[in-house]
N, CA, C and O atoms as a printed pandas DataFrame, in Angstrom:
     atom_number atom_name residue_name chain_id  residue_number  x_coord  y_coord  z_coord
0              1         N          MET        A               1  100.287  121.238   82.448
1              2        CA          MET        A               1  100.762  121.934   83.627
2              3         C          MET        A               1  100.558  121.069   84.875
3              4         O          MET        A               1  101.401  121.043   85.772
4              5         N          LYS        A               2   99.419  120.360   84.914
5              6        CA          LYS        A               2   99.135  119.500   86.059
6              7         C          LYS        A               2  100.168  118.378   86.155
7              8         O          LYS        A               2  100.619  118.032   87.246
8              9         N          LEU        A               3  100.536  117.818   85.012
9             10        CA          LEU        A               3  101.544  116.760   84.993
10            11         C          LEU        A               3  102.889  117.291   85.476
11            12         O          LEU        A               3  103.583  116.620   86.241
12            13         N          PHE        A               4  103.254  118.472   85.042
13            14        CA          PHE        A               4  104.523  119.071   85.455
14            15         C          PHE        A               4  104.564  119.272   86.968
15            16         O          PHE        A               4  105.564  118.950   87.609
16            17         N          ILE        A               5  103.496  119.798   87.535
17            18        CA          ILE        A               5  103.440  120.021   88.983
18            19         C          ILE        A               5  103.508  118.697   89.725
19            20         O          ILE        A               5  104.173  118.598   90.756
20            21         N          SER        A               6  102.832  117.684   89.213
21            22        CA          SER        A               6  102.863  116.363   89.846
22            23         C          SER        A               6  104.265  115.769   89.831
23            24         O          SER        A               6  104.715  115.206   90.829
24            25         N          VAL        A               7  104.948  115.892   88.713
25            26        CA          VAL        A               7  106.305  115.349   88.603
26            27         C          VAL        A               7  107.257  116.095   89.526
27            28         O          VAL        A               7  108.087  115.471   90.187
28            29         N          VAL        A               8  107.154  117.408   89.584
29            30        CA          VAL        A               8  108.007  118.191   90.481
30            31         C          VAL        A               8  107.734  117.808   91.934
31            32         O          VAL        A               8  108.669  117.650   92.718
32            33         N          PHE        A               9  106.475  117.659   92.291
33            34        CA          PHE        A               9  106.113  117.261   93.657
34            35         C          PHE        A               9  106.672  115.877   93.977
35            36         O          PHE        A               9  107.165  115.651   95.082
36            37         N          LEU        A              10  106.601  114.958   93.028
37            38        CA          LEU        A              10  107.135  113.615   93.229
38            39         C          LEU        A              10  108.639  113.656   93.466
39            40         O          LEU        A              10  109.144  112.984   94.365
40            41         N          PHE        A              11  109.357  114.438   92.669
41            42        CA          PHE        A              11  110.800  114.535   92.849
42            43         C          PHE        A              11  111.164  115.189   94.178
43            44         O          PHE        A              11  112.165  114.821   94.792
44            45         N          ILE        A              12  110.376  116.141   94.624
45            46        CA          ILE        A              12  110.629  116.758   95.928
46            47         C          ILE        A              12  110.444  115.736   97.038
47            48         O          ILE        A              12  111.256  115.664   97.960
48            49         N          LEU        A              13  109.379  114.947   96.952
49            50        CA          LEU        A              13  109.156  113.908   97.960
50            51         C          LEU        A              13  110.268  112.867   97.952
51            52         O          LEU        A              13  110.722  112.436   99.012
52            53         N          LEU        A              14  110.707  112.462   96.775
53            54        CA          LEU        A              14  111.806  111.501   96.691
54            55         C          LEU        A              14  113.090  112.083   97.267
55            56         O          LEU        A              14  113.830  111.382   97.957
56            57         N          ALA        A              15  113.362  113.346   96.996
57            58        CA          ALA        A              15  114.562  113.987   97.533
58            59         C          ALA        A              15  114.516  114.040   99.058
59            60         O          ALA        A              15  115.522  113.782   99.718
60            61         N          VAL        A              16  113.363  114.370   99.615
61            62        CA          VAL        A              16  113.218  114.407  101.075
62            63         C          VAL        A              16  113.425  113.014  101.660
63            64         O          VAL        A              16  114.082  112.864  102.691
64            65         N          ALA        A              17  112.872  112.001  101.011
65            66        CA          ALA        A              17  113.033  110.630  101.501
66            67         C          ALA        A              17  114.496  110.205  101.481
67            68         O          ALA        A              17  114.973  109.588  102.434
68            69         N          PHE        A              18  115.203  110.524  100.419
69            70        CA          PHE        A              18  116.603  110.129  100.335
70            71         C          PHE        A              18  117.485  110.927  101.291
71            72         O          PHE        A              18  118.447  110.384  101.836
72            73         N          VAL        A              19  117.177  112.198  101.503
73            74        CA          VAL        A              19  117.936  112.993  102.479
74            75         C          VAL        A              19  117.702  112.445  103.878
75            76         O          VAL        A              19  118.641  112.323  104.665
76            77         N          PHE        A              20  116.463  112.117  104.189
77            78        CA          PHE        A              20  116.156  111.516  105.491
78            79         C          PHE        A              20  116.928  110.218  105.664
79            80         O          PHE        A              20  117.522  109.973  106.714
80            81         N          GLY        A              21  116.917  109.402  104.644
81            82        CA          GLY        A              21  117.606  108.119  104.727
82            83         C          GLY        A              21  119.107  108.260  104.845
83            84         O          GLY        A              21  119.745  107.478  105.550
84            85         N          SER        A              22  119.676  109.224  104.180
85            86        CA          SER        A              22  121.128  109.386  104.231
86            87         C          SER        A              22  121.601  109.890  105.589
87            88         O          SER        A              22  122.768  109.701  105.935
88            89         N          GLN        A              23  120.746  110.512  106.352
89            90        CA          GLN        A              23  121.113  111.011  107.675
90            91         C          GLN        A              23  121.019  109.934  108.750
91            92         O          GLN        A              23  121.487  110.139  109.870
92            93         N          ASN        A              24  120.425  108.801  108.428
93            94        CA          ASN        A              24  120.246  107.720  109.396
94            95         C          ASN        A              24  121.068  106.515  108.962
95            96         O          ASN        A              24  120.671  105.776  108.061
96            97         N          GLU        A              25  122.196  106.324  109.595
97            98        CA          GLU        A              25  123.078  105.210  109.249
98            99         C          GLU        A              25  122.892  104.018  110.182
99           100         O          GLU        A              25  123.699  103.089  110.165
100          101         N          GLN        A              26  121.856  104.036  110.983
101          102        CA          GLN        A              26  121.615  102.934  111.903
102          103         C          GLN        A              26  121.169  101.701  111.136
103          104         O          GLN        A              26  120.546  101.804  110.079
104          105         N          LEU        A              27  121.492  100.541  111.676
105          106        CA          LEU        A              27  121.081   99.295  111.047
106          107         C          LEU        A              27  119.731   98.858  111.601
107          108         O          LEU        A              27  119.458   98.988  112.794
108          109         N          ILE        A              28  118.901   98.342  110.718
109          110        CA          ILE        A              28  117.626   97.768  111.132
110          111         C          ILE        A              28  117.554   96.350  110.597
111          112         O          ILE        A              28  118.214   96.012  109.615
112          113         N          GLU        A              29  116.758   95.531  111.241
113          114        CA          GLU        A              29  116.614   94.142  110.829
114          115         C          GLU        A              29  115.254   93.962  110.182
115          116         O          GLU        A              29  114.224   94.257  110.788
116          117         N          LEU        A              30  115.254   93.477  108.950
117          118        CA          LEU        A              30  114.011   93.196  108.238
118          119         C          LEU        A              30  113.770   91.698  108.257
119          120         O          LEU        A              30  114.634   90.914  107.862
120          121         N          ASN        A              31  112.593   91.306  108.718
121          122        CA          ASN        A              31  112.220   89.899  108.746
122          123         C          ASN        A              31  111.276   89.617  107.595
123          124         O          ASN        A              31  110.137   90.084  107.586
124          125         N          TYR        A              32  111.753   88.849  106.619
125          126        CA          TYR        A              32  110.903   88.410  105.527
126          127         C          TYR        A              32  110.241   87.107  105.947
127          128         O          TYR        A              32  110.494   86.604  107.042
128          129         N          ILE        A              33  109.417   86.572  105.105
129          130        CA          ILE        A              33  108.755   85.310  105.430
130          131         C          ILE        A              33  109.777   84.185  105.548
131          132         O          ILE        A              33  109.672   83.340  106.437
132          133         N          VAL        A              34  110.753   84.171  104.665
133          134        CA          VAL        A              34  111.714   83.069  104.647
134          135         C          VAL        A              34  113.131   83.485  105.024
135          136         O          VAL        A              34  114.009   82.628  105.130
136          137         N          ALA        A              35  113.373   84.760  105.228
137          138        CA          ALA        A              35  114.744   85.202  105.500
138          139         C          ALA        A              35  114.744   86.413  106.420
139          140         O          ALA        A              35  113.705   87.005  106.711
140          141         N          LYS        A              36  115.933   86.756  106.863
141          142        CA          LYS        A              36  116.146   87.902  107.739
142          143         C          LYS        A              36  117.382   88.625  107.238
143          144         O          LYS        A              36  118.358   87.985  106.848
144          145         N          THR        A              37  117.354   89.952  107.243
145          146        CA          THR        A              37  118.521   90.704  106.784
146          147         C          THR        A              37  118.664   91.995  107.578
147          148         O          THR        A              37  117.683   92.543  108.080
148          149         N          GLU        A              38  119.897   92.470  107.683
149          150        CA          GLU        A              38  120.170   93.752  108.328
150          151         C          GLU        A              38  120.624   94.738  107.269
151          152         O          GLU        A              38  121.592   94.490  106.550
152          153         N          ILE        A              39  119.919   95.862  107.177
153          154        CA          ILE        A              39  120.283   96.918  106.237
154          155         C          ILE        A              39  120.190   98.255  106.959
155          156         O          ILE        A              39  119.567   98.361  108.015
156          157         N          SER        A              40  120.807   99.261  106.385
157          158        CA          SER        A              40  120.747  100.591  106.996
158          159         C          SER        A              40  119.387  101.229  106.706
159          160         O          SER        A              40  118.662  100.804  105.807
160          161         N          VAL        A              41  119.067  102.237  107.476
161          162        CA          VAL        A              41  117.789  102.934  107.305
162          163         C          VAL        A              41  117.713  103.564  105.920
163          164         O          VAL        A              41  116.651  103.566  105.297
164          165         N          SER        A              42  118.826  104.097  105.436
165          166        CA          SER        A              42  118.809  104.721  104.110
166          167         C          SER        A              42  118.504  103.703  103.020
167          168         O          SER        A              42  117.785  104.012  102.070
168          169         N          GLN        A              43  119.036  102.502  103.145
169          170        CA          GLN        A              43  118.725  101.461  102.169
170          171         C          GLN        A              43  117.262  101.056  102.253
171          172         O          GLN        A              43  116.626  100.819  101.226
172          173         N          ALA        A              44  116.722  100.975  103.461
173          174        CA          ALA        A              44  115.319  100.604  103.628
174          175         C          ALA        A              44  114.400  101.670  103.037
175          176         O          ALA        A              44  113.423  101.343  102.362
176          177         N          VAL        A              45  114.708  102.938  103.286
177          178        CA          VAL        A              45  113.897  104.022  102.725
178          179         C          VAL        A              45  113.955  103.981  101.205
179          180         O          VAL        A              45  112.927  104.121  100.542
180          181         N          SER        A              46  115.137  103.791  100.651
181          182        CA          SER        A              46  115.279  103.713   99.195
182          183         C          SER        A              46  114.520  102.520   98.632
183          184         O          SER        A              46  113.819  102.643   97.627
184          185         N          LEU        A              47  114.657  101.384   99.267
185          186        CA          LEU        A              47  113.985  100.168   98.805
186          187         C          LEU        A              47  112.476  100.326   98.807
187          188         O          LEU        A              47  111.822  100.029   97.808
188          189         N          PHE        A              48  111.916  100.788   99.912
189          190        CA          PHE        A              48  110.464  100.892  100.012
190          191         C          PHE        A              48  109.906  102.040   99.178
191          192         O          PHE        A              48  108.770  101.967   98.710
192          193         N          THR        A              49  110.686  103.091   98.986
193          194        CA          THR        A              49  110.261  104.165   98.087
194          195         C          THR        A              49  110.195  103.649   96.656
195          196         O          THR        A              49  109.238  103.933   95.935
196          197         N          PHE        A              50  111.204  102.896   96.247
197          198        CA          PHE        A              50  111.214  102.324   94.901
198          199         C          PHE        A              50  110.066  101.339   94.713
199          200         O          PHE        A              50  109.400  101.352   93.678
200          201         N          ILE        A              51  109.830  100.487   95.706
201          202        CA          ILE        A              51  108.732   99.519   95.609
202          203         C          ILE        A              51  107.395  100.246   95.510
203          204         O          ILE        A              51  106.546   99.861   94.706
204          205         N          GLY        A              52  107.195  101.283   96.306
205          206        CA          GLY        A              52  105.955  102.055   96.246
206          207         C          GLY        A              52  105.778  102.746   94.910
207          208         O          GLY        A              52  104.676  102.766   94.362
208          209         N          PHE        A              53  106.856  103.316   94.376
209          210        CA          PHE        A              53  106.800  103.958   93.066
210          211         C          PHE        A              53  106.464  102.939   91.989
211          212         O          PHE        A              53  105.653  103.212   91.104
212          213         N          LEU        A              54  107.080  101.770   92.058
213          214        CA          LEU        A              54  106.838  100.718   91.071
214          215         C          LEU        A              54  105.394  100.225   91.126
215          216         O          LEU        A              54  104.766  100.047   90.083
216          217         N          ILE        A              55  104.863  100.004   92.315
217          218        CA          ILE        A              55  103.471   99.566   92.454
218          219         C          ILE        A              55  102.525  100.637   91.928
219          220         O          ILE        A              55  101.566  100.323   91.223
220          221         N          GLY        A              56  102.781  101.883   92.260
221          222        CA          GLY        A              56  101.942  102.975   91.761
222          223         C          GLY        A              56  101.984  103.094   90.253
223          224         O          GLY        A              56  100.956  103.332   89.619
224          225         N          PHE        A              57  103.170  102.929   89.666
225          226        CA          PHE        A              57  103.310  103.002   88.211
226          227         C          PHE        A              57  102.557  101.868   87.528
227          228         O          PHE        A              57  101.872  102.089   86.529
228          229         N          VAL        A              58  102.681  100.660   88.060
229          230        CA          VAL        A              58  101.988   99.507   87.474
230          231         C          VAL        A              58  100.480   99.682   87.575
231          232         O          VAL        A              58   99.765   99.431   86.605
232          233         N          MET        A              59   99.987  100.107   88.729
233          234        CA          MET        A              59   98.541  100.284   88.897
234          235         C          MET        A              59   98.021  101.395   87.990
235          236         O          MET        A              59   96.945  101.265   87.405
236          237         N          SER        A              60   98.764  102.471   87.872
237          238        CA          SER        A              60   98.370  103.570   86.993
238          239         C          SER        A              60   98.344  103.122   85.537
239          240         O          SER        A              60   97.427  103.469   84.793
240          241         N          SER        A              61   99.342  102.360   85.135
241          242        CA          SER        A              61   99.394  101.861   83.757
242          243         C          SER        A              61   98.240  100.916   83.469
243          244         O          SER        A              61   97.626  100.993   82.405
244          245         N          LEU        A              62   97.939  100.027   84.406
245          246        CA          LEU        A              62   96.824   99.098   84.208
246          247         C          LEU        A              62   95.498   99.841   84.112
247          248         O          LEU        A              62   94.657   99.507   83.278
248          249         N          PHE        A              63   95.309  100.837   84.952
249          250        CA          PHE        A              63   94.081  101.628   84.912
250          251         C          PHE        A              63   93.954  102.352   83.579
251          252         O          PHE        A              63   92.875  102.397   82.989
252          253         N          SER        A              64   95.054  102.915   83.112
253          254        CA          SER        A              64   95.048  103.629   81.836
254          255         C          SER        A              64   94.748  102.682   80.677
255          256         O          SER        A              64   93.979  103.025   79.779
256          257         N          LEU        A              65   95.345  101.505   80.693
257          258        CA          LEU        A              65   95.101  100.535   79.627
258          259         C          LEU        A              65   93.653  100.053   79.618
259          260         O          LEU        A              65   93.056   99.909   78.551
260          261         N          THR        A              66   93.086   99.804   80.789
261          262        CA          THR        A              66   91.693   99.347   80.821
262          263         C          THR        A              66   90.754  100.435   80.321
263          264         O          THR        A              66   89.762  100.133   79.656
264          265         N          ARG        A              67   91.045  101.684   80.625
265          266        CA          ARG        A              67   90.214  102.781   80.100
266          267         C          ARG        A              67   90.306  102.861   78.589
267          268         O          ARG        A              67   89.296  103.083   77.920
268          269         N          ARG        A              68   91.501  102.684   78.038
269          270        CA          ARG        A              68   91.665  102.721   76.580
270          271         C          ARG        A              68   90.903  101.588   75.907
271          272         O          ARG        A              68   90.238  101.795   74.892
272          273         N          PHE        A              69   91.002  100.383   76.479
273          274        CA          PHE        A              69   90.307   99.245   75.885
274          275         C          PHE        A              69   88.798   99.408   75.967
275          276         O          PHE        A              69   88.084   99.019   75.043
276          277         N          LYS        A              70   88.303   99.979   77.059
277          278        CA          LYS        A              70   86.860  100.204   77.182
278          279         C          LYS        A              70   86.387  101.239   76.170
279          280         O          LYS        A              70   85.301  101.100   75.606
280          281         N          ARG        A              71   87.183  102.268   75.934
281          282        CA          ARG        A              71   86.823  103.283   74.932
282          283         C          ARG        A              71   86.792  102.682   73.532
283          284         O          ARG        A              71   85.872  102.950   72.759
284          285         N          ARG        A              72   87.789  101.875   73.209
285          286        CA          ARG        A              72   87.829  101.252   71.880
286          287         C          ARG        A              72   86.670  100.284   71.697
287          288         O          ARG        A              72   86.100  100.184   70.611
288          289         N          LYS        A              73   86.329   99.579   72.755
289          290        CA          LYS        A              73   85.235   98.614   72.678
290          291         C          LYS        A              73   83.901   99.321   72.483
291          292         O          LYS        A              73   83.040   98.829   71.753
292          293         N          SER        A              74   83.721  100.469   73.127
293          294        CA          SER        A              74   82.458  101.201   73.004
294          295         C          SER        A              74   82.345  101.935   71.673
295          296         O          SER        A              74   81.235  102.250   71.242
296          297         N          ASP        A              75   83.467  102.215   71.011
297          298        CA          ASP        A              75   83.431  102.915   69.712
298          299         C          ASP        A              75   83.101  101.994   68.624
299          300         O          ASP        A              75   83.027  102.408   67.467
């Protein structure tokens, strides 16, 4: 049940982020270390939401794997 509530909450947050982004068609300039680009606010929100989700997923997976290996090692 906890997982279901978490997933529903995540989808609600993603929906709010995408609705916010779709309402803002203004262009913003992103300065990278080696490049510069102009993208719309909706693209920036989508990009950074995806990057945040990906980082969270990787960190969660690594934490889960280390816990499994520690359990197997202690058994």
